[in-house]
C-alpha positions as CSV (number, residue, x, y, z in Angstrom):
1,M,-2.7,-2.3,7.9
2,A,-0.4,-2.9,4.9
3,L,2.0,-5.7,4.1
4,L,5.1,-4.8,2.2
5,D,5.2,-7.3,-0.7
6,M,8.4,-7.1,-2.7
7,G,7.0,-10.0,-4.9
8,A,3.9,-7.9,-5.9
9,S,4.4,-5.7,-8.9
10,C,1.4,-3.6,-8.1
11,T,-0.3,-2.4,-4.9
12,C,-3.5,-4.2,-4.1
13,I,-6.4,-3.3,-1.8
14,S,-9.1,-5.4,-0.1
15,A,-12.9,-5.0,-0.5
16,K,-12.9,-3.3,3.0
17,V,-10.6,-0.5,1.7
18,I,-12.6,-0.2,-1.4
19,S,-15.8,0.2,0.6
20,D,-14.3,2.4,3.3
21,C,-13.0,4.8,0.6
22,S,-16.1,4.5,-1.7
23,L,-13.9,3.6,-4.7
24,T,-15.4,2.6,-8.0
25,P,-13.5,0.4,-10.6
26,V,-11.8,2.1,-13.5
27,G,-11.3,-1.1,-15.5
28,K,-10.1,-4.7,-15.3
29,Q,-6.8,-6.4,-15.7
30,P,-5.6,-10.0,-15.5
31,V,-3.7,-10.4,-12.2
32,G,-1.6,-13.5,-11.5
33,G,-1.3,-15.3,-8.3
34,V,-1.4,-18.8,-6.8
35,H,-4.7,-19.5,-8.6
36,G,-3.5,-18.4,-12.1
37,H,-4.5,-15.2,-13.9
38,Q,-7.9,-13.8,-13.1
39,P,-9.6,-10.6,-14.5
40,T,-9.5,-8.2,-11.5
41,N,-11.1,-4.8,-10.8
42,L,-8.6,-1.9,-10.9
43,Y,-9.0,1.3,-8.7
44,Q,-7.3,4.6,-8.7
45,F,-6.2,6.0,-5.3
46,R,-3.2,7.6,-3.5
47,V,-0.8,6.0,-1.1
48,G,0.6,8.4,1.5
49,V,3.7,7.9,3.5
50,V,4.0,10.0,6.7
51,F,7.4,11.3,7.8
52,S,7.0,12.5,11.3
53,Q,9.4,14.8,13.2
54,A,10.4,14.7,16.8
55,P,7.6,16.1,19.1
56,L,7.8,19.7,20.1
57,P,7.8,20.6,23.9
58,S,4.1,21.4,23.5
59,G,3.5,17.7,22.4
60,I,2.7,18.7,18.8
61,V,4.3,16.5,16.2
62,S,4.9,18.0,12.8
63,A,5.0,15.7,9.8
64,S,5.2,15.8,6.0
65,I,3.3,13.5,3.7
66,V,4.4,12.2,0.4
67,A,1.5,10.8,-1.7
68,F,1.8,8.7,-4.8
69,P,-1.0,8.2,-7.3
70,V,-1.6,4.5,-7.8
71,T,-3.7,2.2,-10.0
72,G,-4.1,-0.9,-8.0
73,A,-6.0,-4.2,-8.1
74,E,-8.5,-5.7,-5.7
75,F,-7.4,-8.7,-3.7
76,V,-8.8,-11.1,-1.1
77,P,-6.6,-11.1,2.0
78,P,-5.5,-14.6,3.1
79,T,-6.5,-13.8,6.7
80,P,-9.1,-11.1,6.8
81,G,-8.5,-8.4,9.5
82,I,-4.7,-8.8,9.5
83,F,-3.9,-6.5,6.6
84,D,-6.0,-4.9,3.9
85,V,-3.3,-3.5,1.6
86,L,-0.4,-5.2,-0.3
87,L,2.1,-2.5,-0.9
88,G,3.8,-3.5,-4.1
89,R,6.9,-2.5,-6.0
90,D,5.0,0.2,-7.9
91,V,5.2,2.2,-4.6
92,I,8.2,0.7,-2.8
93,C,10.5,1.3,-5.7
94,R,9.8,5.0,-5.8
95,G,12.3,5.4,-3.1
96,S,14.9,3.5,-1.2
97,L,13.8,1.0,1.5
98,A,16.2,-0.5,4.0
99,L,15.0,-3.3,6.3
100,S,17.0,-4.7,9.2
101,F,16.7,-7.9,11.1
102,D,15.9,-6.1,14.4
103,G,12.6,-4.8,13.0
104,H,13.7,-1.3,12.0
105,A,13.2,0.2,8.6
106,I,14.3,3.3,6.7
107,L,12.4,4.7,3.8
108,C,13.7,7.5,1.7
109,V,11.7,9.1,-1.1
């Protein structure tokens, strides 16, 4: 699960994602948050956005995927198990995102 975080300049991933994807750090960078700036491990990965089509009569759903290369930082989720990715402006601003108060969203890339 990911949280769209318009306040985050970069996308961040939890230790669970790092472990599940067998990622290794590519460096460190100071990352700011409520506890000040801390040197934090950086990882390279891709973030994919799936755009599905209406199901065919056979039940098959076709989709296209747009994937963005990302260098993101490790973070500790405030409540483990709720979300493991903070999707930051480095990904969100590669397209146009419209959110409505009724829970619907439109993403164009």
